C-alpha positions in Angstrom: 88.0 75.6 96.7 85.9 74.3 99.5 82.6 73.6 97.7 80.8 72.2 100.8 81.5 75.4 102.7 81.0 77.8 99.7 84.4 79.2 100.3 87.8 79.5 98.6 91.3 79.5 99.9 94.1 81.7 98.4 97.8 80.9 98.7 100.6 83.1 97.7 104.3 82.2 97.9 106.8 85.0 97.4 110.4 84.0 96.5 113.5 85.9 95.6 115.3 85.6 92.3 117.1 82.5 93.5 113.8 80.8 94.5 114.3 81.3 98.2 111.2 81.8 100.3 110.6 85.4 101.4 107.0 85.2 102.5 103.9 83.0 102.3 100.4 84.2 102.7 97.0 82.6 102.8 93.5 84.0 102.6 90.0 82.6 102.9 86.9 84.1 101.3 83.2 83.0 101.5 82.2 82.5 97.9 80.9 79.9 95.5 82.4 80.3 92.0 84.2 78.4 89.3 87.9 77.5 89.5 88.7 80.0 86.8 87.2 82.8 88.8 88.9 81.6 91.9 92.3 81.7 90.1 91.7 85.2 88.7 90.6 86.4 92.2 93.8 84.8 93.8 96.0 86.6 91.2 94.2 89.9 91.9 94.7 89.5 95.6 98.4 88.5 95.2 99.0 91.6 93.1 97.3 93.8 95.7 99.6 92.3 98.4 102.7 92.8 96.3 101.7 96.4 95.5 101.2 97.0 99.2 104.8 95.8 99.9 106.2 98.0 97.1 107.6 95.0 95.2 108.2 96.2 91.7 109.9 93.2 89.9 107.3 90.4 89.9 106.8 87.1 88.2 103.3 85.6 88.8 103.0 81.9 88.3 99.7 80.1 87.8 98.6 76.7 86.8 95.5 78.1 85.0 96.6 78.4 81.4 93.7 80.5 80.1 94.0 83.1 82.8 97.8 83.4 82.1 97.1 83.8 78.4 94.5 86.4 79.0 96.8 88.4 81.3 99.8 88.1 78.9 97.7 89.2 75.9 96.0 92.0 77.9 92.7 90.7 76.5 89.5 91.0 78.3 86.6 89.0 76.8 83.0 88.7 77.9 83.6 85.8 80.2 82.6 85.8 83.9 86.2 86.4 84.9 86.7 89.5 82.7 86.2 92.0 85.5 88.9 90.2 87.6 91.2 90.1 84.6 90.7 93.8 84.1 91.4 94.5 87.7 94.7 92.4 87.4 95.7 94.4 84.4 95.1 97.7 86.1 97.0 96.6 89.2 99.7 95.2 87.0 100.3 98.6 85.4 101.7 99.9 88.7 104.7 97.5 88.6 108.0 98.3 87.0 108.3 94.7 85.7 105.5 92.2 85.8 105.2 88.9 83.9 102.7 86.1 84.1 104.0 82.5 83.6 102.1 79.2 83.3 103.4 76.3 85.4 102.2 72.7 85.5 99.7 72.0 88.3 102.0 69.4 89.8 105.0 71.9 89.9 102.7 74.5 91.6 101.6 71.9 94.1 105.2 70.7 94.8 106.3 74.3 95.5 103.5 74.9 98.0 104.2 71.6 99.8 107.9 72.3 99.9 107.4 75.4 102.0 104.7 74.2 104.3 
């Protein structure tokens, strides 16, 4: 998030089953919202990109535990992120195999910096 600019950055790293980099993507959106909403938005965008490329066996890793739990339980509550969670679940239904995994923030950061 870039709070001073009311913007958020999105990063997606796509690896094969061995962990080798296939593609990295970034996006930038003008918005001012909570980190939870930013993470849900990033996952929704990642799923859209993956669907566009017809990738059917996908593991999505995130360091935002409550988002991962909501996606794994297919539970949408009345939180501000519920619409984005619903969008992710609808997009997710188009994949042959899709799972969501929580990773430590540091592990997520190390992966991003290792490919940059």
